[in-house]
C-alpha positions as CSV (number, residue, x, y, z in Angstrom):
1,M,0.1,-0.1,-0.1
2,N,1.0,3.4,-0.6
3,T,-0.4,6.8,0.7
4,R,-2.2,6.9,-2.0
5,S,-3.8,3.9,-0.6
6,L,-4.3,6.0,2.7
7,D,-6.5,8.9,1.1
8,L,-8.6,6.3,-0.6
9,L,-8.7,4.7,3.2
10,Y,-9.7,8.1,4.9
11,R,-12.4,8.9,2.4
12,E,-14.1,6.2,2.6
13,Y,-13.6,5.4,6.6
14,K,-12.9,8.9,8.0
15,N,-16.6,9.1,9.9
16,D,-16.7,5.0,10.8
17,V,-13.7,5.5,13.0
18,F,-14.8,9.0,13.6
19,R,-18.2,7.7,15.2
20,Y,-16.5,4.8,16.7
21,L,-13.4,7.1,18.3
22,Y,-16.6,9.4,19.7
23,S,-18.7,7.1,20.9
24,M,-15.7,5.5,23.1
25,C,-14.4,8.8,24.1
26,R,-17.4,11.1,24.5
27,N,-16.1,14.4,23.2
28,L,-15.6,15.7,19.8
29,H,-12.4,17.1,20.6
30,T,-11.2,14.0,22.0
31,A,-12.3,12.3,19.0
32,E,-11.0,14.9,16.2
33,D,-7.5,14.3,18.3
34,L,-7.8,10.5,17.9
35,M,-8.9,9.8,14.5
36,Q,-5.9,12.5,13.9
37,E,-3.4,10.0,16.0
38,T,-5.0,6.7,14.5
39,F,-5.0,8.1,10.9
40,C,-0.9,8.9,11.1
41,R,-0.2,5.0,12.7
42,A,-2.4,3.9,9.7
43,L,0.1,5.6,7.8
44,K,3.6,4.6,9.8
45,H,1.8,0.8,9.9
46,L,0.0,0.4,5.8
47,E,2.3,-2.4,5.1
48,E,0.8,-4.0,7.5
49,A,-3.0,-3.4,6.5
50,E,-2.3,-5.8,2.9
51,G,-4.4,-8.2,2.9
52,K,-6.7,-7.1,5.7
53,R,-10.1,-5.9,5.9
54,A,-10.0,-2.6,5.8
55,K,-12.2,-1.4,8.4
56,A,-11.2,-3.4,11.0
57,W,-7.8,-3.0,10.7
58,L,-8.9,1.3,11.2
59,L,-11.0,0.4,13.8
60,R,-8.9,-1.5,15.5
61,V,-6.0,1.2,15.1
62,A,-8.1,3.6,16.6
63,H,-8.7,1.2,19.7
64,N,-5.2,0.6,19.8
65,A,-5.2,4.6,19.7
66,Y,-7.8,5.8,22.7
67,I,-6.6,2.7,24.7
68,D,-2.9,4.9,24.7
69,T,-4.4,7.8,25.4
70,L,-6.1,6.4,28.9
71,R,-2.9,5.1,29.7
72,K,-1.2,8.4,29.3
73,E,-4.1,10.5,30.6
74,S,-4.2,8.0,34.1
75,R,-0.3,8.5,34.2
76,S,-0.9,11.8,33.9
77,S,-1.0,15.0,36.6
78,S,-2.8,17.3,34.9
79,Y,-6.4,18.3,35.0
80,E,-8.0,19.2,32.1
81,N,-9.1,22.9,31.6
82,E,-13.0,22.3,31.9
83,F,-13.8,26.0,30.5
84,F,-12.9,25.2,27.0
85,Y,-15.7,22.3,26.6
86,R,-18.2,24.2,28.2
87,Y,-18.3,26.9,25.8
88,A,-17.5,24.8,22.6
89,S,-19.5,24.8,19.4
90,D,-22.7,22.0,19.3
91,D,-23.3,23.4,15.7
92,T,-20.9,20.7,13.5
93,P,-21.8,18.3,11.5
94,E,-20.5,15.0,13.1
95,K,-22.6,16.9,15.7
96,S,-25.4,16.9,14.1
97,I,-24.9,13.4,12.4
98,L,-24.4,11.8,16.1
99,G,-27.4,13.8,17.2
100,Q,-30.7,12.5,16.4
101,E,-32.8,10.7,19.7
102,S,-32.1,7.5,19.3
103,E,-28.6,7.8,19.0
104,R,-28.3,9.6,22.4
105,E,-30.4,7.1,23.8
106,L,-28.2,4.6,22.7
107,Y,-25.3,6.1,24.4
108,A,-26.4,6.7,27.8
109,M,-27.7,3.5,27.9
110,L,-24.4,2.1,26.9
111,S,-22.9,4.3,29.4
112,Q,-24.1,2.2,31.7
113,L,-22.1,-0.5,30.6
114,Q,-18.7,-1.5,31.8
115,P,-15.9,-0.5,29.0
116,K,-15.6,-3.8,27.7
117,Q,-19.4,-4.5,27.1
118,Q,-19.2,-1.0,25.6
119,H,-17.0,-1.8,22.9
120,A,-18.4,-5.6,22.2
121,V,-22.2,-3.8,21.4
122,L,-20.7,-1.0,19.7
123,L,-18.6,-3.3,17.4
124,Y,-21.2,-5.8,17.0
125,N,-24.7,-4.0,16.7
126,V,-24.0,-0.4,15.3
127,H,-20.7,-1.1,13.5
128,G,-21.8,-4.1,12.5
129,F,-18.9,-6.9,12.5
130,S,-19.9,-10.6,13.1
131,Y,-19.2,-12.0,16.2
132,Q,-15.5,-13.4,15.4
133,E,-14.7,-10.0,14.0
134,S,-15.7,-8.0,17.5
135,A,-14.2,-11.3,18.7
136,D,-10.8,-10.8,17.2
137,L,-10.8,-7.0,16.8
138,M,-10.8,-6.9,21.1
139,G,-8.2,-10.2,21.2
140,I,-10.6,-12.3,23.0
141,S,-12.1,-15.5,22.4
142,L,-15.8,-16.4,20.3
143,S,-17.0,-17.7,23.3
144,H,-15.8,-15.1,25.8
145,F,-17.3,-12.0,23.2
146,K,-20.6,-13.9,23.1
147,I,-20.8,-14.3,27.1
148,L,-19.8,-10.5,26.7
149,L,-22.1,-9.2,24.5
150,Y,-25.1,-11.1,26.2
151,R,-24.1,-9.5,29.8
152,A,-24.4,-6.3,28.1
153,R,-27.5,-6.7,26.6
154,Q,-29.3,-8.9,29.5
155,K,-28.1,-5.3,31.7
156,L,-29.5,-3.0,28.7
157,R,-32.6,-5.0,29.0
158,R,-33.3,-4.2,32.5
159,S,-32.2,-0.7,32.2
160,K,-35.1,-0.3,29.7
161,E,-38.0,-2.2,31.8
162,T,-37.0,0.1,34.3
163,A,-37.1,2.8,33.0
């Protein structure tokens, strides 16, 4: 693959990668930064993508970038300045795409789940990966993935019934 291939990957999957990252971090600016980091990493490792499904590979790169960011934040002693987040513009194209009522409800319900359960639901139900592809992306066995997804769905059903 070459940089032209990355350009094609970016054009085709940038929205999917952004939505995936936004659904995990729930912060527009962080998702944008992580998307940039994802495609920078993809450029460095384009040869590894040979023969792989591009979307799955990019989402795995995005997930790794997100995990690395969480690790850096946990080691950091600095605190974020909430001032800038209070005044962020709500009038962006990404916000309008993600602003639909059903998606807000989904993300509210997903926030009640453990991170691995959230990841399982996002991969299988939101992004449409198969059980096996989702398990591979998470780096777990197929049976473990099915158990995670089953427990996540049970928890979502219980929370929906009580609401």
